[in-house]
C-alpha positions, 0 to 999 in steps of 0.5 A: 472504510469503503465507499462507492464511487462512479467512473466518469466518461473518460475513465477517471475516478475521484478518491473521496476526500475522507479517504485521501485525508485518512491515508494522507494522500497528496496531489502528485502521489503515484499508484500502482493498479493491479487486477487480481481475481477480477478485482481492481486493486489500487496501491500507493507507490512507495519511493526507494527511501520509503521501501528502505524504511519499511524493510528496516522496520520489518527487520527490527521487528524480526530481531525482537522475535529472535536473533536466529535466522527465521525461515521464509515459511515461518514468515508467511 
């Protein structure tokens, strides 16, 4: 989904309601702004616990592929 939005005079942007619902964004969420190739990228920040959960899920998926170590080159 994409949606055009307008930045106000104070530099604020509003994430449209349908996108907030789709991503389950709540007040107080933290974000990371990044600039890549002249584009602004907005990333939802992960807590340490969320990060560990994502790593564990990734490891489980890797174990389904192989019990042997997988080289980094094959992952990417």
